[in-house]
C-alpha positions in Angstrom: 27.4 130.8 111.9 29.8 127.8 111.5 29.8 125.6 108.4 29.0 121.9 108.9 31.5 119.7 107.0 30.2 116.8 105.0 30.4 113.4 106.6 29.9 110.3 104.4 28.2 107.2 105.7 31.4 105.2 106.0 32.8 107.9 108.4 29.5 108.0 110.3 29.6 104.2 110.7 33.2 104.4 111.9 32.3 107.0 114.6 29.3 104.9 115.7 31.1 101.6 115.8 34.3 102.9 117.4 32.7 105.0 120.1 29.2 103.6 120.9 29.5 101.2 123.9 27.1 98.5 122.6 29.1 97.5 119.6 32.4 97.6 121.6 30.8 95.5 124.3 29.6 92.9 121.8 33.0 92.6 120.3 34.5 92.3 123.8 37.0 95.1 123.2 35.8 97.7 125.7 39.1 97.4 127.6 41.0 98.6 124.6 41.6 102.3 124.2 39.6 104.6 122.0 41.3 106.1 118.9 41.4 109.8 118.5 38.5 111.1 116.4 41.0 112.4 113.9 42.3 108.9 113.3 38.8 107.6 112.7 37.7 110.3 110.3 40.8 110.1 108.2 41.8 112.7 105.6 40.8 116.1 107.0 41.2 115.7 110.8 40.4 119.3 111.6 36.9 119.3 110.0 35.4 118.8 113.5 36.3 120.6 116.8 37.7 118.6 119.7 35.1 116.7 121.6 35.8 114.8 124.8 35.4 111.0 125.0 32.2 111.1 127.1 30.4 113.4 124.7 31.6 111.4 121.7 30.4 108.2 123.3 27.0 109.7 124.0 26.7 111.1 120.5 27.7 107.7 119.0 25.1 106.0 121.2 22.4 108.4 120.0 23.3 107.7 116.4 23.5 104.0 117.1 19.9 104.3 118.3 18.9 105.2 114.8 20.3 101.9 113.4 18.5 100.0 116.2 15.2 101.7 115.4 15.6 101.0 111.7 16.2 97.3 112.4 13.4 97.0 115.0 10.8 98.9 113.1 11.0 101.9 115.4 10.5 105.5 114.6 13.7 106.3 112.7 12.6 109.7 111.6 11.9 110.7 115.3 15.4 109.6 116.3 17.0 111.7 113.5 14.8 114.7 114.2 15.9 114.7 117.9 19.6 114.9 116.7 18.8 117.6 114.2 16.7 119.6 116.7 19.6 119.6 119.2 22.1 120.7 116.6 19.8 123.1 114.8 21.5 123.1 111.4 20.2 125.5 108.8 20.6 125.0 105.0 22.0 127.7 102.9 22.3 128.0 99.2 25.7 128.2 97.7 27.0 128.7 94.1 29.5 125.8 94.4 27.6 122.8 95.7 24.0 124.0 95.9 23.3 123.3 99.6 25.5 123.8 102.6 24.6 123.5 106.3 25.5 125.9 109.2 25.1 125.8 112.9 25.3 128.6 115.5 27.2 126.6 118.1 30.5 125.1 117.0 30.1 122.4 119.7 27.2 121.0 117.6 29.1 120.5 114.3 29.6 116.8 114.6 26.0 116.2 115.8 24.7 118.2 112.9 27.0 116.3 110.4 25.7 113.0 111.7 22.1 114.1 111.7 22.4 115.5 108.1 24.1 112.3 106.9 21.3 110.2 108.3 18.7 112.5 106.9 20.3 112.3 103.5 20.5 108.5 103.7 16.8 108.2 104.8 15.8 110.5 102.0 17.7 108.7 99.2 17.8 105.0 100.4 15.4 104.5 103.3 15.5 103.2 106.8 15.2 99.6 105.7 18.8 99.8 104.5 20.1 100.5 108.0 20.7 97.9 110.6 22.7 96.1 113.3 25.0 93.2 112.4 23.6 89.8 113.3 27.1 88.2 113.4 28.6 86.4 116.3 30.1 88.8 118.9 29.2 91.8 116.7 26.7 94.5 117.1 28.1 97.0 114.6 25.8 99.3 112.8 25.8 99.0 109.0 24.3 100.8 105.9 23.3 98.5 103.1 24.5 99.4 99.7 23.9 96.0 98.2 21.7 95.7 95.1 19.2 93.4 96.8 19.0 95.4 100.0 19.0 92.3 102.2 22.3 92.7 104.1 22.3 91.4 107.7 26.0 91.4 108.4 28.3 94.4 108.7 31.1 92.8 106.7 32.2 89.7 104.9 34.2 88.7 108.0 31.1 88.5 110.1 29.2 86.7 107.3 32.1 84.1 107.1 32.2 83.6 110.9 28.5 83.0 110.8 28.8 80.5 108.0 31.6 78.6 109.8 29.6 78.5 113.1 26.5 77.2 111.3 28.6 74.6 109.5 30.1 73.4 112.8 26.7 73.4 114.5 25.2 71.2 111.7 28.3 68.9 111.8 28.0 68.5 115.5 24.3 67.5 115.4 24.8 65.1 112.5 
C-alpha cells in the first residue's frame, strides 16, 4: 500500500490548467512547453511519482471534465467516481490526522490525490462552486471561494480584460 499525499485545490487547479489541452488552446499557448510537474506542485516535488506528459495531459483532461460538468449542470459526482474507481484509494484511520488515503498501485497516486481533493471539495463546498472561466481567451478551471459564490472568472486579470472589452464594445456602438 502506498500513501496518497494531500493535494490542495490550488495545486489541483495548477495541474488542470497547465496540462489539460482545452485551457492551453483557449489561451493560445499550446506551442509553449510544459513545465515539469515538480515545478507546478511547488514545495514537495517528490510527493508524486514521475508521470509522462501524455498520461499527465489525459489525467488533467479528465479532471477538467469535472469542472465542465459542474458548470454545465452535468453529473459531477459520476465524473469524480470514475476517477476514484480507477485509482481505488482506501481510507485508513491514523492517530496524527484522522484519515489518510492509500492505493495499491503507485502509478495511481496523482489520480487518487486529484479524486480525493475533488471529493472533499464537493462534500464541503458543492459542485456549484466549480467552473470554467468565461474570460476572453481563457478556459481555465476555477474553484470559487468567494463569499457570494458567484465567481465566473478564474482571476482578477480575466475579470479586468472582460471589463475593458465590454467598455470598448459599448464605446464603439455609441
